[in-house]
C-alpha positions, 0 to 999 in steps of 0.5 A: 500500500502506498504511504500516501494512501495509508496516510489518507486512510489514517486521516479519514478514519481519525476524521470520522472518529473526531466528528463522533467526538465533536457530536458527543462534546456538543451534547455534553456541553449543552446538557451539562455545561462548562463546569462539568466539562472542566471536571472531565478535562482535569480528570482526563489530563491527570489520567494522561500523566499517570499513563506516562508513569505506567509505561515510561516509554515502553510502548514507544520502545515496543513499536520501534523493536517490533518495526525492525521485524525480528523476534516480535513475539518475545519483544511483545511479551517482554513489553507487556510484562513491564507495562503490567508491573508499572500499571500495578505500581501506579494503581497502588499510588493512586489508592494511597493518595486518593484523597489528594486526587479527589481534591485536585479534580474537585469530585470523588472519582479516584477509583475511576481514574485507576480504571481509565489508566489501566485501560489506556495502558492496555490500549497503548500496548496493543496499539504500539504492536499494530503500528510496529507491525506496519498496520497503521491503517488498522490502528487508524480504523480501530482509533475511530472504533474506539471514539465511536464506542466511547462516544456512544457509551458516554451519551447513553450513560449521560442520558440516563443521568450518570453525568460526569461519572457516565462520561468517565465510565464511557471513556473506559468502556470504549477503550476496553472494547477496542483493545479486545478487538485489536488483540483479536486482529494481531498476528503476533503471538507471545513467546518467552522473552530472554534478558536481552529483550528486556534490556533492548526495550529499556535501552530505547525506553530510557530515552523515548519515555520523554517523547511520550511525556512531551506529547502529554505535556503539550496536550495536558500541562496547560489544563493541569496548571489551569486546574490550580489557577482558574475556575473549572468553567474556563477549563471546560471552554479551554478544553473545547477549543483545544479539541477543535485544534486537535481535530485539525492536527489529525492529518499531520499526526497521520503522516508521522504515524504512517511514516515511522515504521517505514523510516525505522525499517529503512534506517535499520537496513541502510544509512540513516540519511536514507530517510531524508526524502520521507522527512522532507515529504512529511514537512511538506504536507504536515500543515496541509490542514492546519494552515487553512484551519488557522485562517478559518479560526480567525474568520469563523472561530466565534461562530464555531464555538457558539455551536457548543453554547453561548458561553463557549464563545469566550474561547475565540482568542484561545482557539486561534492561539492553540491552532497556531501552537498545533501548527508549529508542534506538528512540524516539530513532531515530524522531525522528532519522528525522524530522530526516533526512526534512525534510532537516535532517541537520545537526541529526541530526548534532549529536544523533548527535555527542552520543550517540556521544561520551557512548556512548564515554566512558560505555563506557570509564568503566563497563567499566573500573570494573565490567566487562561489565555496565558496557557495558550501563549505558553503552549505556542512559545514552547512549541517554537522552542521545541521546533528549533532544537528538533530541526538542529538535531535532525539536520545534523544527522539527516540531510534536509531541504525544506520545501518552503515554496510548497508551504508558501503555496499552502498559505496563499491558498489558505488566505484566498480561502479566508477572504472568500469565507469572510466575504460570504459570512459578512454577506450572510449576516447582513442579508439572511435572517435565519442565521441566528437560529441556525448557526450550526448550519451556517458554520457547516456551510462556511466550512464546506465552502472554505474546504472547496476553495482552499483545495481548488486554489492549491490544486491550481497553483501547486504542481507538487500537490497535483503530482502527489495526488496523482501518485496516490490515486488507485488509478491514473489520471494524466490531467492531474499530473500536468 
């Protein structure tokens, strides 16, 4: 299967999953309000950090060793045992400090936190096996399955009156059922590991754990810090803005996830510099969706947030800043992906350490100084710092030529799209009386128009984009390549 096709499968699958998540979040926002969403966001943020402690880079190490294609059963068993031991330790610690956990979240849900951490660790383990086995497209479909099951379970439980507890239990149910399906699909069978299998996993994990922590830091450290300084309602609004930004980041995430096993295999069999072409492709298209998403956030961000409820419009500025952060972070991810693939997790470790340190420091300073908008600013600044160091380390080992011209063409098409959407919105608000009552319909129409305009313009001005499409179609279209 062509890598571009695999990326598209990943993107479409995650897109469907994110749409399901959006529908569920809108339902919860309208029914339960900002405060309950804030409790939920803080609880899931805490789960994410505890999950790091429960696997400390073992999942990343499993993905790397499995992708090398040798002794997969032994590495899978060794990794599963290590994660199982760590999961038991984390569960014990949560129980010992459950009073503090409940006090921080604001509601007594420590036991549910343990349940979700366990499920997330199991799911992360089986997903790393799928990705390492070059089954990224299967992983993508299962990610959508998880989101669908999760959303369905949450909606049912909230509908019957379980509220926040229903959202947390539904989160665990969706992950558990997905893990079962993944286990049934996997072809890797357990084998008794030897000491060297544990050693090789730990040798990689001692560097890669910080990469996992970096991802969690970027996703959740702002919400963790906000939990100490701002009202829960604002955290709920912030989490919704963040979820919208993450939706736009799906394609860039799909590129890095798809390319990692291929890069890893190439780097193992050849010189690490052989992955330069894949890295350049990743950088070329990492911002394909986020760039127009950022422009769109400027133009229709307030109306998009209004779909969740009038109180969520306060997050308009935060939304734009967070999308900017995600754009920078996505480029950063492609570079770190390359470092890990060429078996230089030590360099990725250094870059991640700098990113995490700056993110935490910036969040504490800016949130304390200017409130919740400061969290978004801090996230953006730390992403820029991380990108600078990731580029430096990658460039020193892999020859790179960044396609600035292609990225500029994406920005050109996005700005053209923004002008069309701005004019359409202004005309509609001035002449169509039905808009206030059907805001969601109006927003969907604007997004659809913007998507069509952006890709039409990009298709017209970018030969590289046309060639990429032609190369990844299942049939030949000579006109597309011209």
